[in-house]
C-alpha positions as a LaTeX table, in Angstrom:
\begin{tabular}{lrrr}
\hline
Residue & $x$ (\AA) & $y$ (\AA) & $z$ (\AA) \\
\hline
Met1 & $-205.87$ & $-2.66$ & $-35.40$ \\
Lys2 & $-202.96$ & $-4.94$ & $-36.21$ \\
Phe3 & $-199.88$ & $-5.85$ & $-34.20$ \\
Asn4 & $-196.51$ & $-6.86$ & $-35.62$ \\
Trp5 & $-194.58$ & $-8.83$ & $-32.99$ \\
Val6 & $-190.83$ & $-8.25$ & $-32.91$ \\
Phe7 & $-188.71$ & $-10.53$ & $-30.72$ \\
Ser8 & $-185.46$ & $-12.43$ & $-30.72$ \\
Gly9 & $-185.38$ & $-16.19$ & $-30.55$ \\
Asp10 & $-187.88$ & $-18.81$ & $-31.62$ \\
Asp11 & $-191.62$ & $-18.53$ & $-31.95$ \\
Asn12 & $-192.19$ & $-21.12$ & $-29.23$ \\
Pro13 & $-195.36$ & $-21.66$ & $-27.15$ \\
Ala14 & $-194.03$ & $-19.51$ & $-24.30$ \\
Met15 & $-193.39$ & $-16.58$ & $-26.67$ \\
Gln16 & $-196.81$ & $-17.04$ & $-28.27$ \\
Arg17 & $-198.39$ & $-16.90$ & $-24.78$ \\
Thr18 & $-196.40$ & $-13.74$ & $-23.98$ \\
Cys19 & $-197.64$ & $-12.09$ & $-27.19$ \\
Ile20 & $-201.24$ & $-13.05$ & $-26.43$ \\
Asp21 & $-200.98$ & $-11.66$ & $-22.91$ \\
Leu22 & $-199.41$ & $-8.44$ & $-24.20$ \\
Glu23 & $-202.11$ & $-8.03$ & $-26.81$ \\
Tyr24 & $-204.86$ & $-8.39$ & $-24.19$ \\
Ser25 & $-203.09$ & $-5.70$ & $-22.17$ \\
Leu26 & $-202.28$ & $-3.34$ & $-25.03$ \\
Arg27 & $-205.45$ & $-3.47$ & $-27.12$ \\
Pro28 & $-207.75$ & $-1.70$ & $-24.60$ \\
Arg29 & $-205.11$ & 0.92 & $-23.68$ \\
Ile30 & $-204.40$ & 1.74 & $-27.31$ \\
Met31 & $-208.09$ & 1.79 & $-28.20$ \\
Arg32 & $-208.87$ & 4.24 & $-25.36$ \\
Phe33 & $-205.97$ & 6.40 & $-26.55$ \\
Leu34 & $-207.23$ & 6.36 & $-30.16$ \\
Leu35 & $-210.80$ & 7.13 & $-29.17$ \\
Ser36 & $-209.69$ & 10.06 & $-27.03$ \\
Arg37 & $-207.87$ & 11.67 & $-29.97$ \\
Leu38 & $-209.80$ & 10.66 & $-33.07$ \\
Asp39 & $-213.31$ & 10.70 & $-34.40$ \\
Val40 & $-215.20$ & 7.51 & $-33.55$ \\
Asp41 & $-215.82$ & 7.06 & $-37.28$ \\
Ala42 & $-212.09$ & 6.51 & $-37.93$ \\
Asp43 & $-211.15$ & 3.25 & $-39.64$ \\
Phe44 & $-209.36$ & 1.52 & $-36.76$ \\
Ser45 & $-208.41$ & $-1.42$ & $-39.00$ \\
Ser46 & $-205.86$ & 0.88 & $-40.69$ \\
Phe47 & $-203.77$ & 1.20 & $-37.53$ \\
His48 & $-200.63$ & $-0.90$ & $-37.30$ \\
Phe49 & $-198.33$ & $-1.19$ & $-34.32$ \\
Asp50 & $-194.92$ & $-2.80$ & $-33.93$ \\
Val51 & $-194.46$ & $-4.40$ & $-30.53$ \\
Asn52 & $-190.88$ & $-5.11$ & $-29.52$ \\
Val53 & $-191.39$ & $-7.84$ & $-26.94$ \\
Asp54 & $-187.74$ & $-7.87$ & $-25.84$ \\
Lys55 & $-187.64$ & $-4.12$ & $-25.18$ \\
Gln56 & $-191.30$ & $-3.90$ & $-24.11$ \\
Trp57 & $-191.91$ & $-0.99$ & $-26.47$ \\
Val58 & $-194.84$ & $-0.23$ & $-28.80$ \\
Ser59 & $-194.30$ & 1.81 & $-31.96$ \\
Ile60 & $-196.72$ & 3.21 & $-34.49$ \\
Ser61 & $-195.91$ & 1.34 & $-37.68$ \\
Glu62 & $-195.23$ & 3.22 & $-40.89$ \\
Lys63 & $-198.07$ & 1.14 & $-42.37$ \\
Thr64 & $-200.46$ & 3.41 & $-40.45$ \\
Pro65 & $-201.73$ & 6.29 & $-42.62$ \\
Lys66 & $-199.47$ & 9.34 & $-42.28$ \\
Glu67 & $-202.27$ & 11.68 & $-41.22$ \\
Tyr68 & $-202.97$ & 9.47 & $-38.21$ \\
Ile69 & $-199.28$ & 9.19 & $-37.32$ \\
Arg70 & $-198.95$ & 12.99 & $-37.29$ \\
Lys71 & $-202.00$ & 13.36 & $-35.09$ \\
Leu72 & $-201.12$ & 10.61 & $-32.59$ \\
Leu73 & $-197.35$ & 10.72 & $-32.31$ \\
Pro74 & $-196.97$ & 13.69 & $-29.94$ \\
Asp75 & $-198.74$ & 11.87 & $-27.08$ \\
Phe76 & $-198.45$ & 8.20 & $-28.01$ \\
Asp77 & $-195.18$ & 7.29 & $-26.31$ \\
Arg78 & $-196.04$ & 8.95 & $-23.04$ \\
Ala79 & $-199.53$ & 7.44 & $-22.95$ \\
Ile80 & $-198.65$ & 3.90 & $-24.07$ \\
Asn81 & $-194.96$ & 3.40 & $-23.23$ \\
Gly82 & $-194.63$ & 5.80 & $-20.32$ \\
Ser83 & $-191.80$ & 7.73 & $-22.02$ \\
Glu84 & $-191.47$ & 10.35 & $-24.72$ \\
Phe85 & $-188.94$ & 8.51 & $-26.89$ \\
Ser86 & $-190.07$ & 8.51 & $-30.55$ \\
Ser87 & $-192.31$ & 5.61 & $-31.48$ \\
Val88 & $-192.40$ & 5.51 & $-35.26$ \\
Ala89 & $-190.72$ & 2.32 & $-36.40$ \\
\hline
\end{tabular}
């Protein structure tokens, strides 16, 4: 699982700390979500997520294989972001 961090401003130590804290929060939630919807034999290294730090929104990146996007998208936003706004970047 890979995260692409999207934010405005400089990559300063405070922003780096924010990204680290967000990753520690997001990684277990996303992993539970993936495991609840996919076979445990799935290649989790092929999942990419765009995290907009400013908007506090996680999107499934288009780098993720299309078959996974189709399977996950219907429930992803509600489960991870708390809203049903589309999450494909």
